[in-house]
C-alpha positions as CSV (number, residue, x, y, z in Angstrom):
1,M,0.0,0.0,0.0
2,A,2.2,2.8,1.3
3,K,3.9,4.2,4.4
4,A,2.8,7.2,6.4
5,M,4.3,10.0,8.5
6,I,2.2,12.0,10.9
7,L,3.3,15.5,11.7
8,A,3.0,16.0,15.5
9,A,5.9,18.2,16.6
10,G,4.3,21.6,16.7
11,Q,3.4,23.6,19.8
12,G,-0.3,24.1,19.0
13,T,-0.1,27.7,20.2
14,R,-3.4,28.7,18.5
15,V,-5.4,26.3,20.6
16,R,-3.9,27.1,24.0
17,P,-4.8,26.5,26.8
18,L,-6.0,23.1,25.5
19,T,-2.4,22.4,24.6
20,K,-0.8,23.7,27.7
21,N,0.0,20.2,29.0
22,V,-0.6,18.0,25.9
23,P,0.5,18.1,22.3
24,K,-2.2,19.3,19.9
25,P,-2.7,15.8,18.3
26,M,-3.6,14.5,21.8
27,V,-6.6,16.9,22.3
28,P,-9.6,14.7,22.8
29,I,-12.7,14.2,20.7
30,L,-15.3,12.0,22.3
31,G,-12.7,11.0,24.8
32,K,-10.1,9.9,22.2
33,P,-7.1,11.9,20.9
34,V,-7.4,13.3,17.4
35,L,-4.2,11.3,16.6
36,E,-5.9,8.0,17.5
37,Y,-8.6,8.6,14.9
38,L,-5.9,9.2,12.3
39,I,-4.0,6.0,13.1
40,E,-7.2,4.0,13.0
41,H,-8.0,5.5,9.6
42,L,-4.6,4.6,8.2
43,A,-4.9,1.1,9.6
44,R,-8.3,0.7,8.0
45,F,-6.7,1.2,4.6
46,G,-3.8,-1.1,5.3
47,V,-1.1,1.5,6.0
48,K,0.8,-0.3,8.7
49,E,4.2,1.5,9.0
50,I,3.9,5.0,10.5
51,M,6.5,7.4,11.7
52,I,5.5,10.3,14.0
53,N,7.8,13.3,14.5
54,V,7.5,14.7,18.0
55,A,8.9,17.5,20.1
56,F,6.7,19.4,22.7
57,N,5.3,17.1,25.4
58,H,6.5,14.2,23.2
59,H,6.1,11.6,26.0
60,K,2.3,12.1,26.0
61,I,2.2,10.7,22.5
62,E,4.8,8.0,23.0
63,D,3.3,6.7,26.3
64,Y,-0.1,6.5,24.8
65,F,0.6,4.9,21.4
66,R,3.9,3.1,22.2
67,D,4.7,0.7,19.3
68,G,1.2,0.8,17.8
69,H,0.4,-2.9,18.1
70,R,-3.0,-2.2,19.8
71,W,-4.1,-0.6,16.4
72,G,-2.5,-3.3,14.3
73,V,0.3,-1.0,13.0
74,E,4.0,-0.3,13.7
75,I,4.7,3.2,15.0
76,G,8.1,4.8,15.3
77,Y,9.1,8.2,16.7
78,S,11.5,10.9,15.7
79,Y,12.2,13.4,18.5
80,E,13.2,16.9,17.5
81,G,15.2,18.8,20.1
82,V,18.5,20.3,21.1
83,R,20.8,20.5,24.1
84,D,20.6,23.9,25.7
85,H,22.7,24.6,28.8
86,G,22.9,21.0,29.7
87,E,19.2,20.3,29.2
88,I,17.3,18.7,26.3
89,V,14.7,21.1,25.0
90,P,12.2,20.6,22.2
91,K,12.9,22.3,18.9
92,A,10.8,21.4,15.9
93,L,12.5,21.2,12.5
94,G,9.5,22.2,10.4
95,S,7.3,19.8,8.5
96,A,9.9,19.1,5.8
97,G,12.9,19.3,8.0
98,G,11.4,16.6,10.2
99,M,11.1,14.4,7.1
100,R,14.7,14.9,6.1
101,R,15.9,14.1,9.7
102,I,14.0,10.7,9.5
103,Q,15.4,9.9,6.1
104,D,19.0,10.7,7.1
105,F,18.7,8.6,10.2
106,G,17.3,5.4,8.8
107,G,16.0,5.8,5.3
108,F,12.3,5.3,6.1
109,F,11.1,7.0,3.0
110,D,11.9,4.2,0.5
111,E,8.4,4.0,-1.1
112,T,5.4,6.2,-1.7
113,T,4.6,7.8,1.6
114,L,1.5,9.6,2.9
115,V,2.3,12.6,5.1
116,I,-0.6,14.0,7.3
117,C,-0.9,16.8,9.8
118,G,-1.8,15.2,13.1
119,D,-4.4,17.8,14.2
120,A,-7.4,17.0,11.9
121,L,-10.2,14.5,11.5
122,I,-10.4,13.0,8.0
123,D,-12.3,10.2,6.2
124,L,-10.3,10.4,3.0
125,D,-10.4,7.4,0.6
126,I,-6.6,6.8,0.9
127,R,-6.6,4.1,-1.7
128,A,-8.2,6.4,-4.3
129,A,-5.8,9.2,-3.5
130,L,-2.8,6.9,-3.9
131,D,-4.2,5.5,-7.2
132,E,-4.5,9.0,-8.6
133,H,-1.0,10.0,-7.5
134,R,0.5,6.9,-9.2
135,H,-1.7,7.2,-12.3
136,K,-0.4,10.8,-12.9
137,K,3.2,9.6,-12.2
138,A,3.4,12.4,-9.6
139,L,6.5,13.1,-7.6
140,A,4.4,14.9,-5.1
141,S,0.6,15.4,-4.6
142,V,-1.3,17.7,-2.2
143,V,-4.9,16.8,-1.4
144,T,-7.2,19.8,-1.6
145,L,-10.8,20.7,-0.9
146,E,-13.0,23.4,-2.5
147,V,-13.9,26.1,0.1
148,P,-16.2,29.0,-0.3
149,R,-14.5,32.1,-1.6
150,E,-15.3,34.1,1.5
151,Q,-13.3,31.6,3.6
152,V,-10.1,31.5,1.6
153,Q,-8.3,33.8,4.0
154,N,-8.3,30.9,6.5
155,Y,-6.3,28.5,4.3
156,G,-3.3,28.0,2.2
157,I,-4.6,28.2,-1.4
158,V,-3.3,26.0,-4.3
159,V,-3.4,27.3,-7.9
160,T,-3.4,24.7,-10.6
161,D,-3.6,24.4,-14.4
162,A,-6.4,22.5,-16.2
163,N,-4.7,19.2,-15.6
164,G,-4.3,19.7,-11.9
165,R,-0.6,20.5,-12.0
166,V,0.4,22.9,-9.3
167,K,1.5,26.3,-10.6
168,S,1.6,28.5,-7.4
169,F,0.4,29.1,-3.9
170,Q,-1.3,31.9,-1.9
171,E,-1.1,31.9,1.9
172,K,-4.5,33.0,3.3
173,P,-5.3,35.5,0.5
174,R,-8.2,38.0,0.7
175,P,-11.2,36.7,-1.2
176,A,-10.9,39.4,-3.9
177,E,-7.2,38.4,-4.5
178,A,-7.6,34.6,-4.4
179,K,-6.7,32.9,-7.7
180,S,-8.3,29.7,-6.6
181,T,-10.6,28.2,-4.0
182,L,-8.7,25.0,-3.5
183,A,-7.5,24.8,0.1
184,S,-4.5,22.6,1.1
185,T,-5.7,20.0,3.7
186,G,-2.2,19.2,5.1
187,I,-2.4,15.8,3.4
188,Y,0.5,15.0,1.1
189,I,1.8,12.1,-1.0
190,F,5.5,12.0,-1.7
191,E,7.9,9.8,-3.6
192,P,11.3,9.2,-2.0
193,E,13.1,11.5,-4.4
194,V,11.3,14.5,-2.9
195,I,13.4,14.1,0.3
196,D,16.6,14.8,-1.6
197,L,15.3,18.4,-2.2
198,I,15.1,19.2,1.5
199,P,18.3,20.7,2.9
200,P,19.6,18.7,5.9
201,G,20.1,19.9,9.5
202,R,17.8,22.9,9.5
203,E,14.2,24.0,9.7
204,F,12.3,23.6,6.4
205,D,8.6,23.8,5.8
206,I,6.5,21.8,3.3
207,G,4.0,24.5,2.3
208,S,6.1,27.6,2.3
209,E,9.5,26.2,1.1
210,L,9.3,22.7,-0.3
211,F,6.3,23.2,-2.5
212,P,7.5,26.4,-4.1
213,L,10.8,24.6,-4.8
214,L,8.9,21.7,-6.6
215,V,7.1,24.3,-8.7
216,A,10.2,26.3,-9.5
217,E,12.0,23.1,-10.7
218,E,8.9,22.1,-12.7
219,R,8.7,18.7,-11.0
220,P,5.5,16.6,-11.5
221,F,3.6,18.1,-8.7
222,Y,-0.2,17.8,-8.7
223,A,-3.2,18.8,-6.6
224,Q,-6.0,16.3,-6.0
225,T,-9.5,17.6,-5.5
226,R,-11.4,15.1,-3.5
227,F,-14.7,15.1,-1.6
228,F,-14.3,14.0,2.0
229,N,-14.7,15.2,5.5
230,W,-11.8,17.3,6.7
231,I,-12.2,18.8,10.1
232,D,-9.3,21.0,11.0
233,I,-8.8,22.0,14.7
234,G,-6.7,25.0,14.0
235,R,-8.2,27.4,16.6
236,L,-10.0,27.2,19.9
237,T,-13.2,28.2,18.1
238,D,-12.8,25.2,15.7
239,Y,-12.5,22.8,18.6
240,W,-15.8,23.9,20.1
241,A,-17.5,23.8,16.7
242,V,-16.1,20.3,16.0
243,L,-17.4,18.9,19.2
244,Q,-20.9,20.3,18.5
245,R,-20.9,18.6,15.1
246,V,-19.7,15.3,16.5
247,L,-22.2,15.3,19.3
248,R,-25.0,16.0,16.8
249,G,-23.9,12.9,14.9
250,E,-22.8,14.8,11.8
251,V,-19.4,13.1,11.5
252,A,-19.1,9.5,10.2
253,Q,-17.2,6.8,12.1
254,M,-17.4,8.7,15.4
255,D,-19.7,6.8,17.7
256,M,-20.7,8.0,21.1
257,P,-19.2,6.0,24.0
258,G,-21.3,4.7,26.9
259,R,-24.9,3.4,27.0
260,E,-27.8,5.2,25.5
261,I,-30.3,5.2,28.3
262,R,-32.8,7.5,26.5
263,P,-32.8,9.0,23.0
264,G,-29.7,11.2,22.6
265,V,-28.4,10.7,26.2
266,W,-25.3,8.4,26.7
267,V,-24.0,7.6,30.1
268,G,-20.8,5.9,31.4
269,L,-20.4,3.6,34.3
270,N,-21.2,4.3,38.0
271,T,-22.7,7.7,37.8
272,S,-24.7,9.5,40.5
273,I,-27.6,11.4,39.0
274,E,-30.9,12.4,40.4
275,W,-32.8,11.6,37.2
276,D,-36.2,12.6,38.6
277,S,-35.0,16.1,39.5
278,V,-32.7,17.0,36.7
279,Q,-33.3,18.1,33.1
280,V,-31.1,16.5,30.4
281,V,-31.8,17.3,26.8
282,G,-29.6,15.5,24.3
283,P,-27.4,15.0,22.5
284,V,-25.4,14.6,25.8
285,Y,-22.7,12.3,27.0
286,I,-22.2,11.9,30.7
287,G,-18.9,10.2,31.6
288,S,-18.2,7.6,34.3
289,G,-18.1,8.7,37.9
290,V,-20.1,11.9,37.1
291,R,-22.3,13.4,39.9
292,I,-25.2,15.6,38.9
293,D,-27.2,17.1,41.8
294,P,-30.9,17.9,42.0
295,G,-32.1,20.9,39.9
296,V,-29.4,20.7,37.3
297,S,-30.1,21.3,33.6
298,V,-27.8,19.9,30.9
299,I,-28.7,21.0,27.4
300,G,-27.0,19.4,24.4
301,P,-24.9,19.1,22.4
302,T,-22.8,18.8,25.6
303,W,-20.0,16.5,26.7
304,I,-19.4,15.9,30.4
305,G,-16.0,14.3,31.1
306,H,-15.6,11.5,33.7
307,G,-15.4,12.4,37.3
308,S,-17.1,15.8,36.9
309,H,-19.6,17.2,39.4
310,L,-22.5,19.5,38.6
311,R,-23.8,21.1,41.8
312,A,-27.4,21.8,42.6
313,G,-29.2,24.3,40.4
314,S,-26.4,24.7,37.8
315,R,-27.0,24.8,34.1
316,V,-24.7,23.7,31.3
317,E,-25.6,24.0,27.7
318,R,-23.8,23.4,24.4
319,S,-20.5,23.0,26.3
320,I,-17.6,20.7,26.7
321,L,-16.5,19.8,30.3
322,F,-13.1,18.0,30.6
323,E,-12.7,15.3,33.2
324,Y,-12.9,16.2,36.9
325,T,-14.6,19.6,36.3
326,R,-16.8,20.9,39.1
327,V,-19.5,23.4,38.3
328,G,-20.6,25.6,41.2
329,E,-24.0,25.7,42.7
330,G,-26.5,27.7,40.7
331,Q,-23.8,28.6,38.0
332,R,-24.7,28.8,34.3
333,F,-22.2,27.9,31.6
334,S,-23.3,28.3,27.9
335,E,-21.1,27.5,24.9
336,K,-18.0,27.0,26.9
337,I,-15.0,24.7,27.0
338,L,-14.5,24.0,30.7
339,S,-11.7,22.3,32.6
340,P,-10.7,22.3,36.3
341,Q,-8.3,25.2,35.6
342,Y,-9.8,27.3,32.8
343,C,-12.9,28.3,30.9
344,V,-12.9,29.2,27.2
345,D,-15.9,30.7,25.4
346,R,-16.6,30.0,21.7
347,S,-14.7,33.2,20.6
348,G,-11.5,31.9,22.3
349,E,-11.5,34.2,25.3
350,T,-10.0,32.4,28.3
351,L,-10.6,32.8,32.0
352,Y,-8.8,30.9,34.8
353,V,-10.0,29.8,38.2
354,G,-9.9,32.7,40.6
355,D,-9.8,35.3,37.8
356,D,-11.3,38.5,39.3
357,R,-12.8,39.4,35.9
358,T,-15.6,36.9,36.3
359,E,-18.2,35.8,38.8
360,L,-18.3,32.3,37.4
361,R,-17.4,29.6,39.9
362,W,-15.9,26.3,38.9
363,G,-13.0,24.1,39.8
364,D,-11.6,20.7,40.3
365,A,-14.1,18.0,41.3
366,R,-11.3,16.0,43.0
367,A,-10.7,18.7,45.6
């Protein structure tokens, strides 16, 4: 079939505080890291050899996935860091620089390889994408999606000729200046010869440096326009929107955990809920060990992580509560991402426990 590399070395600064303690690919969707969905998808198409480049909080990825045997694949890791004043500190080499480091170390890229950003949910037909790449005898391919013209400023835009050959790029152009509406999805297919074009030992980026080089040298470089779900978690607002879509059942192959005890309400093990005195309107997931006191209202789409506690008279609607979150008595949280330490609204504004700018009360349910 092919090999794969997943890009997972970035800091994920645009989705902080979600990435304060975990790498961006480990941010959970329905209780599972985004990266796990990607690995499952690759395995489904018979892609069994996967390299992951890591840097910031790398042990969180390595400890979770280990050698990959639980998913029927082999996983290897390439750590990117430097020694600074006697300490090892993470230092990402850029998406292409990370590829070159892997190749120089052990020659992993010895056949067609799929390279995927580790922070998006996809249901791409991988077999069809590889077939098109090989049929065109491409050295490199980038998978694209048509986006509305008014949204082009959110993406890297790919400009092609009538045969799909890449001619140029525009990074987040204004709608009036966009020469195309094809957005790069961060899914690439490379032949081994591409790696030779990447300079060794320094940062180098796929989109801004390697791709223009392929165009300048007139290499066989094509864009594929495919129809598939591509859910990018680039910003905090994206994360909230993605969870809402998933909880509404709009994303295929993403099944709700727990047991459905009534239409649209899923519950984990060993919960303590006063069902006769609470209002729960689905879609809602209530994790294991959750306590919901009398007079509480939970309005979906809402996810309540395991070990959380909603105190009497509180109301939570269209929100995501991470594990062990306590909501104060009589408090109201609407369209929020809530953890024991912070609260983020759908626009991305973040508050922390004890912040004197808010009267909202929440905290750690373990305390």
